[in-house]
C-alpha positions as CSV (number, residue, x, y, z in Angstrom):
1,M,-0.9,-104.8,47.2
2,S,-4.4,-104.7,45.6
3,A,-6.2,-108.0,45.9
4,F,-6.7,-109.9,42.7
5,N,-4.0,-108.0,40.8
6,Y,-1.5,-110.6,39.7
7,N,1.5,-110.7,37.4
8,Y,2.3,-114.5,37.5
9,A,0.3,-117.6,37.1
10,I,1.7,-121.1,37.8
11,V,0.3,-124.0,35.9
12,S,1.5,-127.6,35.3
13,R,1.3,-129.7,32.2
14,I,-0.9,-132.7,32.1
15,P,0.8,-136.1,32.4
16,N,-0.2,-139.3,30.5
17,S,-1.2,-140.8,33.9
18,F,-4.0,-138.2,34.1
19,K,-6.0,-140.6,31.9
20,Y,-7.0,-142.5,35.0
21,S,-7.1,-139.5,37.4
22,G,-10.8,-139.6,38.1
23,Q,-10.7,-143.2,39.1
24,Q,-7.5,-143.6,41.0
25,Y,-9.3,-143.5,44.4
26,S,-12.1,-145.9,43.2
27,N,-12.0,-149.7,43.1
28,K,-14.3,-149.7,40.1
29,Y,-13.1,-149.0,36.6
30,E,-15.5,-147.3,34.3
31,K,-14.6,-146.9,30.6
32,E,-16.9,-143.9,30.1
33,N,-15.0,-141.9,32.7
34,E,-11.6,-142.6,31.1
35,I,-10.0,-139.2,30.2
36,D,-8.8,-138.4,26.6
37,V,-5.5,-136.9,27.6
38,E,-5.0,-135.1,24.3
39,K,-8.4,-133.4,24.6
40,A,-7.5,-132.5,28.2
41,R,-4.2,-131.0,27.1
42,E,-5.9,-128.9,24.4
43,E,-8.3,-127.5,27.0
44,H,-5.3,-126.8,29.2
45,R,-3.5,-125.0,26.4
46,Q,-6.6,-122.8,25.7
47,L,-6.7,-121.9,29.4
48,I,-3.1,-120.8,29.2
49,E,-3.8,-118.6,26.2
50,T,-6.7,-117.1,28.2
51,L,-4.5,-116.4,31.1
52,K,-2.1,-114.5,28.9
53,K,-4.9,-112.3,27.7
54,C,-5.4,-111.4,31.4
55,E,-1.9,-109.9,31.5
56,V,-0.1,-112.5,33.6
57,R,3.1,-114.2,32.9
58,V,2.5,-118.0,32.8
59,I,5.0,-120.3,34.6
60,E,4.4,-123.7,33.0
61,L,5.8,-126.6,35.0
62,Q,6.8,-129.9,33.5
63,E,4.3,-132.7,34.0
64,E,5.1,-135.4,36.6
65,E,3.9,-138.9,35.7
66,D,4.1,-140.1,39.3
67,Y,1.5,-137.5,40.2
68,P,-1.6,-137.8,37.9
69,E,-3.2,-134.7,39.4
70,C,-0.1,-132.5,39.3
71,C,-2.0,-130.0,37.1
72,F,-4.1,-129.0,40.1
73,V,-1.5,-126.6,41.3
74,D,-3.9,-124.4,43.4
75,D,-4.1,-127.2,46.0
76,C,-0.3,-127.0,46.7
77,A,0.0,-123.6,48.2
78,V,-1.9,-120.6,49.5
79,V,-0.2,-117.4,48.4
80,I,-1.3,-114.0,49.7
81,G,1.0,-111.0,49.3
82,A,4.6,-112.0,49.8
83,T,3.7,-115.1,51.9
84,A,3.3,-118.6,50.6
85,L,1.9,-121.4,52.8
86,I,2.9,-124.8,51.5
87,T,0.0,-127.0,52.0
88,R,-0.4,-130.7,53.1
89,L,-2.8,-132.5,50.8
90,G,-5.2,-135.1,52.2
91,Q,-4.3,-137.8,49.7
92,T,-0.9,-139.1,50.6
93,T,-0.4,-140.1,47.0
94,R,-0.5,-136.3,46.1
95,Q,1.7,-134.9,48.8
96,G,4.8,-134.9,46.6
97,E,3.1,-132.5,44.2
98,V,4.1,-129.6,46.5
99,A,7.9,-130.0,45.9
100,E,8.1,-128.3,42.6
101,I,5.7,-125.5,43.6
102,R,7.8,-124.9,46.7
103,K,10.9,-124.6,44.6
104,V,9.3,-122.1,42.2
105,L,8.0,-119.9,45.1
106,K,11.5,-120.0,46.7
107,D,13.1,-118.9,43.5
108,L,10.7,-116.0,43.3
109,K,11.7,-115.0,46.8
110,F,8.3,-115.5,48.5
111,R,8.3,-116.0,52.3
112,I,7.8,-119.8,52.6
113,V,5.7,-121.1,55.5
114,E,5.8,-124.8,56.2
115,I,3.2,-126.7,58.2
116,V,4.8,-128.3,61.3
117,D,1.7,-130.0,62.7
118,P,1.8,-133.6,61.4
119,D,-2.0,-134.0,61.7
120,A,-2.8,-130.8,59.8
121,I,-4.4,-131.1,56.4
122,V,-5.1,-128.1,54.2
123,E,-5.7,-127.9,50.4
124,G,-5.6,-124.7,48.5
125,G,-9.0,-125.5,47.0
126,D,-10.5,-125.1,50.4
127,V,-9.1,-121.6,51.1
128,L,-11.1,-118.7,49.8
129,F,-9.4,-115.3,50.0
130,T,-11.9,-112.5,49.5
131,G,-9.3,-109.7,49.5
132,K,-10.3,-108.8,53.0
133,E,-10.5,-112.0,55.0
134,I,-10.1,-115.8,54.5
135,F,-12.6,-118.6,54.7
136,V,-11.4,-122.2,55.1
137,G,-13.6,-125.1,54.2
138,L,-13.5,-128.0,56.6
139,G,-14.5,-131.3,54.8
140,Q,-15.0,-134.9,55.7
141,G,-12.4,-137.7,55.6
142,R,-9.0,-136.9,54.3
143,R,-9.9,-133.2,53.6
144,T,-8.9,-129.9,55.1
145,N,-9.3,-130.2,58.9
146,E,-9.3,-127.8,61.9
147,R,-5.6,-128.2,62.4
148,G,-5.1,-127.2,58.7
149,A,-7.2,-124.1,59.3
150,S,-5.0,-123.3,62.3
151,A,-2.0,-123.4,59.9
152,V,-3.7,-120.8,57.7
153,V,-4.3,-118.6,60.8
154,D,-0.6,-118.8,61.7
155,A,0.6,-118.1,58.2
156,F,-1.6,-115.0,57.7
157,P,-2.0,-113.3,61.0
158,E,-3.0,-110.0,59.4
159,Y,-6.3,-111.5,58.1
160,N,-9.3,-112.8,59.9
161,V,-9.5,-116.6,59.2
162,T,-12.9,-118.3,59.6
163,P,-13.7,-122.1,59.1
164,V,-16.9,-123.2,57.4
165,R,-18.2,-126.7,57.3
166,I,-18.7,-128.6,54.1
167,D,-20.6,-131.8,53.5
168,G,-19.0,-134.6,51.5
169,Q,-15.7,-134.6,49.6
170,V,-16.0,-131.3,47.6
171,Q,-13.8,-128.3,48.1
172,L,-14.9,-124.9,49.2
173,K,-14.0,-123.2,45.9
174,S,-16.1,-125.8,44.1
175,L,-19.1,-124.2,45.8
176,V,-18.3,-120.5,46.1
177,S,-15.6,-118.3,44.5
178,M,-14.8,-114.6,44.0
179,A,-16.4,-113.1,40.9
180,G,-15.1,-109.6,41.4
181,K,-14.1,-107.2,44.2
182,D,-16.5,-108.0,47.1
183,I,-18.6,-110.3,44.9
184,I,-19.0,-113.9,45.9
185,A,-20.4,-116.3,43.3
186,V,-22.4,-119.3,44.8
187,G,-23.9,-122.4,43.3
188,N,-27.4,-123.7,43.9
189,S,-26.7,-127.1,45.5
190,Q,-27.8,-127.7,49.1
191,N,-24.1,-127.8,50.1
192,A,-23.4,-124.5,48.4
193,N,-26.4,-122.8,50.1
194,R,-25.4,-124.1,53.5
195,V,-21.8,-122.8,53.0
196,M,-23.1,-119.4,51.9
197,Q,-25.3,-119.2,54.9
198,Q,-22.3,-119.8,57.2
199,I,-20.3,-117.2,55.4
200,K,-23.1,-114.6,55.8
201,Q,-23.2,-115.3,59.5
202,V,-19.5,-115.1,60.2
203,A,-18.2,-112.6,57.6
204,Q,-16.4,-109.5,59.0
205,Y,-17.2,-107.6,55.8
206,S,-20.2,-107.1,53.4
207,Y,-20.3,-108.9,50.0
208,R,-22.6,-108.9,47.0
209,I,-23.8,-112.4,46.2
210,L,-23.9,-113.6,42.6
211,K,-26.4,-116.5,42.7
212,L,-26.1,-119.1,39.9
213,D,-28.2,-122.2,39.3
214,N,-25.4,-124.8,39.4
215,D,-22.1,-125.2,41.3
216,K,-20.1,-125.6,38.1
217,A,-21.0,-122.1,37.1
218,A,-20.0,-120.7,40.4
219,N,-16.4,-121.8,40.1
220,M,-14.5,-119.1,38.3
221,L,-11.3,-117.0,38.4
222,Y,-11.1,-113.2,38.9
223,V,-7.8,-111.8,37.8
224,N,-6.7,-108.3,36.9
225,G,-10.2,-107.0,36.5
226,R,-11.3,-109.9,34.3
227,L,-13.5,-112.9,34.9
228,I,-12.7,-116.4,33.6
229,H,-15.6,-118.8,33.6
230,R,-16.9,-122.0,31.9
231,T,-18.8,-122.1,28.5
232,R,-22.5,-121.8,27.9
233,E,-22.6,-125.5,27.0
234,E,-21.1,-126.5,30.3
235,I,-23.0,-124.2,32.7
236,G,-26.3,-123.8,30.9
237,D,-28.2,-120.9,29.4
238,R,-29.5,-119.5,32.7
239,S,-26.2,-119.1,34.5
240,Y,-24.5,-117.9,31.3
241,S,-27.2,-115.2,30.9
242,V,-26.8,-114.1,34.5
243,L,-23.0,-113.6,34.0
244,D,-23.7,-111.7,30.8
245,E,-26.2,-109.4,32.5
246,K,-24.5,-108.9,35.9
247,I,-20.8,-108.8,35.0
248,T,-19.9,-105.7,33.1
249,Y,-16.1,-106.1,33.0
250,A,-14.2,-108.3,30.6
251,K,-15.1,-111.9,30.6
252,H,-13.3,-115.0,29.1
253,K,-14.8,-118.4,28.7
254,V,-12.9,-121.7,28.8
255,Q,-14.1,-125.3,28.2
256,L,-13.0,-128.0,30.6
257,S,-15.4,-130.9,29.9
258,E,-12.6,-133.4,29.6
259,I,-10.5,-132.2,32.5
260,E,-13.5,-132.1,34.8
261,K,-13.9,-135.9,34.4
262,S,-11.0,-136.1,37.0
263,G,-13.1,-134.3,39.5
264,G,-11.1,-131.1,39.3
265,V,-12.5,-127.6,38.6
266,L,-11.3,-124.4,36.9
267,S,-9.8,-122.8,40.0
268,N,-7.7,-125.9,40.8
269,L,-5.6,-125.4,37.6
270,V,-4.0,-122.0,38.4
271,L,-2.0,-120.6,41.2
272,F,-1.9,-116.8,41.0
273,L,1.0,-114.7,42.3
274,K,1.8,-111.0,42.7
275,K,5.5,-110.5,42.7
276,S,6.8,-107.0,43.1
277,S,9.9,-106.1,41.1
278,L,11.1,-103.8,43.8
279,P,11.3,-104.5,47.6
280,K,8.7,-103.0,49.8
281,E,11.3,-101.0,51.7
282,I,14.3,-99.3,50.1
283,V,16.9,-98.0,52.5
284,S,18.8,-95.1,51.1
285,T,22.5,-94.9,51.4
286,I,22.8,-91.5,49.7
287,T,24.6,-88.9,51.9
288,S,24.5,-85.1,51.7
289,R,27.8,-85.3,49.8
290,D,26.3,-87.6,47.2
291,V,23.5,-85.1,46.6
292,T,25.9,-82.4,45.7
293,M,27.6,-84.8,43.3
294,Y,24.5,-86.1,41.4
295,S,21.5,-84.2,40.3
296,E,19.4,-87.2,39.0
297,V,18.7,-90.7,40.1
298,N,17.3,-93.2,37.6
299,F,15.3,-96.2,38.9
300,M,15.4,-99.3,36.7
């Protein structure tokens, strides 16, 4: 399987309860941070149309009012190859979000790995797969922890898994993300620079670094040889010009100014999958007698 080549993308519709998503963990209500749900849904619809242009089949899940942040599907599983690790989210109010994702992945015949350690926390937004190795961001408070990183190690033994430390409550892919094969995009905050320094020190492979002047610009999606990133108005002229100059393959821009009021980022909204239509190994039952009887075999 070639990394970053996908044929499915899971997304989830935005519930009415998303209106208060950015404030549900705060004791202070702020009117200016209230989300216009219809605007957010329109942004989400445009993202879905962009995904279709990237040659993936979109699986759109029904919204769940009990889970205001159910649209952040990338947090619910880490899927690499035929293996899907079902995560355990730090906020207990979100942990039920994984149920529908688990069901879809089971229906698609992925190998499901469940976390057995009750103290492990891991969110998909903290797991960066480079195509060659895996980095896991360890945050503070109810964020991905060392036991969660161990669950990633157990689920994907074929890859080197390395933890990196993150300050505060942000996720790893809010600071760094894949902008292409062997290309890591990184923002310009102190946190992002510290994370990138750690990655440089511990990485088992070499990567090109795409330096952008803000963290929002560094969060992007690389899929099927195309790059999905934020609009010029959202990331600024400087970062937008860098993407125009440095990225020569197809690019698509999406606006998420309403959705981002929740604290979520672009990569949170999509869970990419590569599902082969044929099994990896086909055991032939044709005998020598069969060969004499048939001159042609057609594979559907």
